[in-house]
Backbone bond lengths (Angstrom), bond angles and torsions (degrees), N, CA, C in turn:
res aa  C-N    CA-C-N  psi(-1)  N-CA   C-N-CA  omega(-1)  CA-C   N-CA-C  phi
1 M - - - 1.445 - - 1.532 108.71 -
2 Q 1.322 115.94 134.53 1.461 121.59 178.45 1.526 108.55 -99.30
3 T 1.320 116.58 131.09 1.455 121.20 177.77 1.516 109.04 -114.96
4 L 1.345 115.50 130.98 1.463 122.12 -178.07 1.520 109.55 -121.60
5 L 1.317 116.16 148.99 1.461 123.48 175.19 1.520 107.71 -133.02
6 T 1.336 117.02 129.55 1.466 121.25 -178.74 1.518 110.23 -120.49
7 V 1.327 115.34 135.32 1.462 123.34 174.23 1.519 107.43 -117.87
8 K 1.331 116.06 134.63 1.466 121.85 179.57 1.524 110.21 -107.85
9 S 1.328 115.06 142.54 1.468 122.59 176.35 1.521 108.20 -140.47
10 H 1.315 115.96 160.38 1.461 122.50 177.97 1.518 109.34 -125.08
11 F 1.331 115.21 149.64 1.458 120.28 169.18 1.518 108.74 -153.83
12 S 1.307 114.72 157.40 1.462 122.21 176.79 1.517 107.90 -116.69
13 A 1.323 116.14 136.30 1.456 119.50 -178.75 1.518 109.86 -157.13
14 A 1.332 114.49 157.28 1.461 121.94 175.31 1.520 108.34 -105.25
15 H 1.316 115.38 155.59 1.457 120.28 174.34 1.518 109.28 -159.14
16 R 1.316 113.54 166.71 1.462 121.11 174.38 1.514 107.05 -134.35
17 L 1.316 116.76 129.07 1.453 121.17 176.16 1.523 108.06 -94.01
18 Y 1.311 116.12 115.20 1.468 120.65 179.31 1.520 109.70 -168.73
19 R 1.310 114.81 159.66 1.460 122.62 172.10 1.525 105.87 -114.70
20 P 1.324 118.38 120.95 1.464 120.51 -175.51 1.521 113.87 -61.66
21 E 1.332 117.74 -25.75 1.462 119.72 -179.00 1.524 112.15 -80.57
22 W 1.337 117.85 -9.37 1.460 121.52 178.29 1.521 110.50 -91.62
23 S 1.316 116.15 155.96 1.460 121.41 174.36 1.522 109.65 -70.05
24 L 1.333 115.60 163.56 1.467 119.83 175.22 1.524 110.75 -58.88
25 A 1.343 116.23 -39.00 1.460 120.28 -179.57 1.530 111.17 -64.78
26 R 1.315 117.89 -43.39 1.475 121.11 179.80 1.534 110.74 -65.91
27 N 1.335 116.66 -42.49 1.455 119.84 176.91 1.523 110.78 -60.49
28 R 1.323 116.83 -42.60 1.467 120.74 179.67 1.526 110.54 -64.99
29 E 1.340 115.84 -38.96 1.464 119.93 179.51 1.537 111.18 -62.15
30 I 1.324 117.06 -43.54 1.466 121.52 -176.12 1.530 111.89 -82.66
31 F 1.331 117.61 -46.12 1.461 121.19 -171.44 1.527 114.32 -102.91
32 G 1.342 116.99 -6.38 1.458 120.59 177.33 1.521 112.54 60.72
33 L 1.328 115.84 -142.35 1.466 120.90 -178.71 1.524 112.59 -63.53
34 C 1.329 116.72 -18.93 1.470 120.52 179.63 1.525 112.30 -69.06
35 S 1.340 117.28 -7.93 1.465 120.26 178.11 1.530 112.26 -97.96
36 N 1.324 117.85 12.03 1.470 120.41 178.53 1.528 110.66 -49.26
37 L 1.312 116.50 139.54 1.470 121.67 -174.22 1.518 113.51 -53.12
38 N 1.316 118.19 -39.90 1.458 120.76 -177.68 1.526 113.11 -95.03
39 G 1.310 117.01 4.18 1.453 120.83 178.83 1.516 112.11 79.65
40 H 1.301 115.19 -169.85 1.461 123.36 178.97 1.523 106.86 -158.93
41 G 1.332 117.54 169.51 1.455 119.77 -173.80 1.512 114.46 -121.43
42 H 1.319 114.33 163.43 1.461 122.94 177.04 1.526 109.05 -140.77
43 N 1.314 114.95 155.93 1.458 122.88 167.50 1.526 105.44 -105.57
44 Y 1.316 115.79 104.93 1.458 122.27 -173.68 1.524 111.50 -89.23
45 L 1.325 115.63 149.30 1.453 123.23 169.13 1.524 106.57 -114.61
46 L 1.324 116.32 120.77 1.457 122.47 179.73 1.526 108.46 -109.99
47 E 1.330 116.00 125.75 1.460 121.54 175.82 1.523 108.13 -118.68
48 V 1.320 115.69 125.02 1.457 122.44 179.70 1.521 107.80 -115.12
49 T 1.342 115.83 122.29 1.457 120.94 -178.75 1.523 109.64 -115.33
50 V 1.327 115.33 131.54 1.459 121.62 175.56 1.527 108.59 -114.22
51 E 1.331 114.97 156.03 1.462 120.90 176.95 1.515 108.75 -127.22
52 G 1.316 114.54 156.01 1.451 118.87 176.32 1.506 110.97 161.87
53 P 1.312 115.10 175.23 1.458 118.45 178.33 1.529 110.69 -73.67
54 V 1.307 114.63 149.32 1.464 120.61 175.99 1.523 107.97 -82.47
55 D 1.312 116.27 123.61 1.460 121.68 177.65 1.526 108.25 -65.66
56 P 1.334 118.56 122.17 1.463 120.07 -177.12 1.532 113.06 -65.11
57 E 1.322 117.21 -23.88 1.459 120.36 -179.00 1.531 111.82 -78.85
58 T 1.361 116.59 -40.43 1.470 119.77 -176.42 1.519 113.01 -101.05
59 G 1.344 117.01 -21.65 1.456 120.57 -175.54 1.518 113.03 77.27
60 M 1.345 117.66 14.45 1.464 122.19 -176.58 1.524 110.61 -126.37
61 I 1.339 115.49 153.05 1.465 120.43 168.76 1.526 107.96 -70.08
62 L 1.322 114.42 -48.80 1.461 123.12 174.28 1.515 106.92 -155.88
63 D 1.313 115.82 167.24 1.458 120.99 -178.27 1.528 109.35 -70.37
64 M 1.323 117.25 116.94 1.462 122.27 -177.63 1.531 111.61 -59.28
65 K 1.319 117.61 -35.55 1.472 120.60 177.70 1.522 110.77 -62.24
66 E 1.322 116.64 -40.07 1.466 120.33 179.05 1.523 111.22 -68.39
67 L 1.328 116.75 -39.60 1.467 119.91 176.99 1.524 110.13 -63.44
68 K 1.314 117.29 -45.98 1.473 121.49 178.69 1.527 110.46 -59.89
69 A 1.331 117.68 -43.59 1.470 121.46 178.90 1.529 111.01 -63.05
70 L 1.327 117.27 -39.38 1.468 121.19 177.75 1.522 110.73 -63.27
71 I 1.328 117.12 -46.80 1.467 121.22 179.46 1.524 110.36 -62.15
72 D 1.328 116.35 -43.97 1.470 119.88 178.96 1.525 111.00 -60.58
73 R 1.331 116.58 -47.83 1.469 121.35 -175.83 1.526 111.98 -68.48
74 E 1.326 117.44 -45.21 1.464 121.28 -171.60 1.529 114.02 -86.42
75 I 1.331 117.33 -25.48 1.465 120.28 -177.14 1.526 111.54 -120.61
76 I 1.314 117.59 -65.37 1.473 121.52 -169.32 1.521 112.01 -58.00
77 E 1.317 118.51 -49.23 1.475 120.26 -178.98 1.529 112.24 -63.31
78 R 1.311 116.95 -23.13 1.462 120.90 -177.57 1.533 113.37 -90.33
79 V 1.355 117.34 -19.08 1.466 119.59 -177.25 1.529 114.53 -118.37
80 D 1.320 118.25 -20.48 1.462 120.26 -174.39 1.527 111.29 -66.06
81 H 1.318 115.52 129.42 1.471 124.13 -179.00 1.529 112.00 57.35
82 K 1.321 115.01 38.57 1.464 121.93 176.97 1.526 109.11 -119.96
83 H 1.327 114.89 162.90 1.468 121.09 168.77 1.519 105.24 -94.24
84 L 1.316 117.25 113.11 1.457 121.92 -170.51 1.527 113.29 -62.78
85 N 1.328 117.95 -28.27 1.467 120.82 178.41 1.525 112.10 -74.37
86 M 1.335 116.91 -28.58 1.462 119.98 -169.32 1.527 115.44 -114.40
87 D 1.323 117.83 -25.80 1.465 120.69 -167.46 1.524 115.11 -110.38
88 V 1.315 118.78 -1.45 1.470 120.53 -171.80 1.527 109.03 -122.36
89 P 1.337 117.41 101.41 1.462 120.30 -175.06 1.534 114.44 -55.00
90 F 1.329 119.30 -38.55 1.464 118.45 -177.55 1.528 113.05 -73.38
91 L 1.340 117.30 -4.76 1.468 121.33 175.51 1.535 112.37 -106.93
92 E 1.325 116.92 6.20 1.460 119.72 -178.85 1.523 110.17 -57.99
93 G 1.333 115.92 129.07 1.449 121.92 178.73 1.523 114.70 80.51
94 V 1.325 117.32 3.06 1.469 122.45 -179.55 1.526 109.07 -100.03
95 I 1.324 117.96 131.76 1.465 120.27 170.91 1.527 105.61 -73.42
96 P 1.338 118.66 114.84 1.465 120.58 -169.41 1.534 114.61 -79.86
97 T 1.341 115.18 57.64 1.460 120.02 170.29 1.526 107.85 -71.46
98 A 1.303 116.56 163.44 1.470 119.78 176.62 1.531 110.37 -57.93
99 E 1.338 116.44 -39.17 1.463 120.34 -179.46 1.527 111.26 -62.84
100 N 1.339 116.08 -48.13 1.463 119.78 -179.36 1.522 111.85 -66.46
101 L 1.321 117.41 -36.36 1.465 120.16 177.26 1.523 110.36 -63.73
102 A 1.326 117.41 -44.98 1.465 120.71 179.56 1.530 110.92 -59.53
103 V 1.334 116.92 -42.81 1.464 120.74 177.83 1.523 110.57 -63.90
104 A 1.330 117.84 -44.87 1.464 121.41 -179.69 1.529 110.92 -62.95
105 F 1.322 117.06 -41.61 1.468 120.59 178.33 1.526 109.99 -63.19
106 W 1.338 116.92 -39.70 1.467 121.33 176.82 1.531 109.76 -58.16
107 E 1.336 115.74 -48.81 1.463 120.49 -177.44 1.520 112.18 -61.23
108 V 1.336 116.97 -33.26 1.464 120.56 177.93 1.534 110.85 -73.52
109 L 1.320 117.22 -45.09 1.464 120.90 -171.86 1.527 114.27 -83.54
110 D 1.324 118.55 -37.15 1.461 121.49 -171.02 1.528 114.32 -50.59
111 P 1.328 119.56 -48.42 1.472 117.88 -177.56 1.533 114.19 -72.41
112 K 1.327 117.39 -9.01 1.466 120.58 -173.58 1.529 113.69 -103.24
113 I 1.325 117.62 -4.60 1.463 120.11 -176.13 1.522 109.79 -93.27
114 S 1.348 113.88 122.43 1.458 121.12 177.30 1.522 107.39 -166.78
115 P 1.292 120.15 139.41 1.452 126.69 -4.76 1.519 111.03 -69.00
116 G 1.297 116.46 178.60 1.458 121.34 -174.07 1.512 109.89 78.18
117 R 1.335 114.89 -176.41 1.457 119.12 176.74 1.522 108.51 -147.71
118 L 1.317 114.45 154.95 1.451 120.76 -179.76 1.518 109.42 -63.37
119 Y 1.324 116.44 131.16 1.456 121.97 179.90 1.529 111.48 -110.27
120 E 1.361 116.38 -41.49 1.464 119.17 -174.63 1.513 110.99 -155.56
121 I 1.328 114.61 141.84 1.470 123.40 167.18 1.518 105.42 -116.19
122 R 1.308 115.93 126.64 1.467 122.16 177.19 1.528 105.92 -123.25
123 L 1.334 116.20 119.98 1.459 120.99 -178.88 1.521 109.08 -120.63
124 Q 1.318 115.37 112.94 1.463 121.38 177.63 1.521 108.09 -95.49
125 E 1.327 114.97 118.29 1.459 121.21 -179.54 1.533 110.81 -89.52
126 T 1.315 115.95 -40.40 1.465 122.28 176.59 1.533 107.04 -141.81
127 D 1.317 116.34 176.86 1.462 120.28 175.71 1.520 111.41 -63.87
128 R 1.331 116.94 -16.88 1.457 121.36 -174.67 1.519 114.52 -104.31
129 N 1.330 118.64 -11.23 1.458 117.60 -179.51 1.534 112.96 -144.59
130 T 1.316 113.10 137.18 1.464 123.13 -179.61 1.520 108.11 -138.34
131 A 1.320 115.85 137.80 1.468 121.24 173.95 1.525 108.32 -108.32
132 I 1.325 115.21 140.64 1.466 120.80 -178.35 1.519 108.95 -129.58
133 V 1.329 115.99 131.94 1.452 122.75 171.37 1.520 105.46 -119.37
134 R 1.320 116.07 130.32 1.457 119.80 -174.23 1.525 109.09 -136.13
135 R 1.335 115.24 143.29 1.458 121.13 176.73 1.506 110.30 -59.25
């Protein structure tokens, strides 16, 4: 039997989708309005799911408070109310699409989760699009 635990968090951030080596016209063609020079913002929903055995003594995979604190410290405090292209060192050089953000968040969190292990990162950028990275 597989047991999963999911913690949800929210953050707000701005970003611009563009490749600096491309012309403004090419960026607009590929990224549309998301390539606006000054960027634009989203209210993101981040869901982090871990898997593992349930400890018979505590009844938990891991302490949910500790997982929430880890997510807050390693992700939310570093991206909330920031411009993802300019203000977040671990995203330097990354086109901050929902897909790339989910992968970057995975890379930050995966080595730090114990007990259990990271199973899924789900990042909802809008009501219409969500990126998922799964083990």
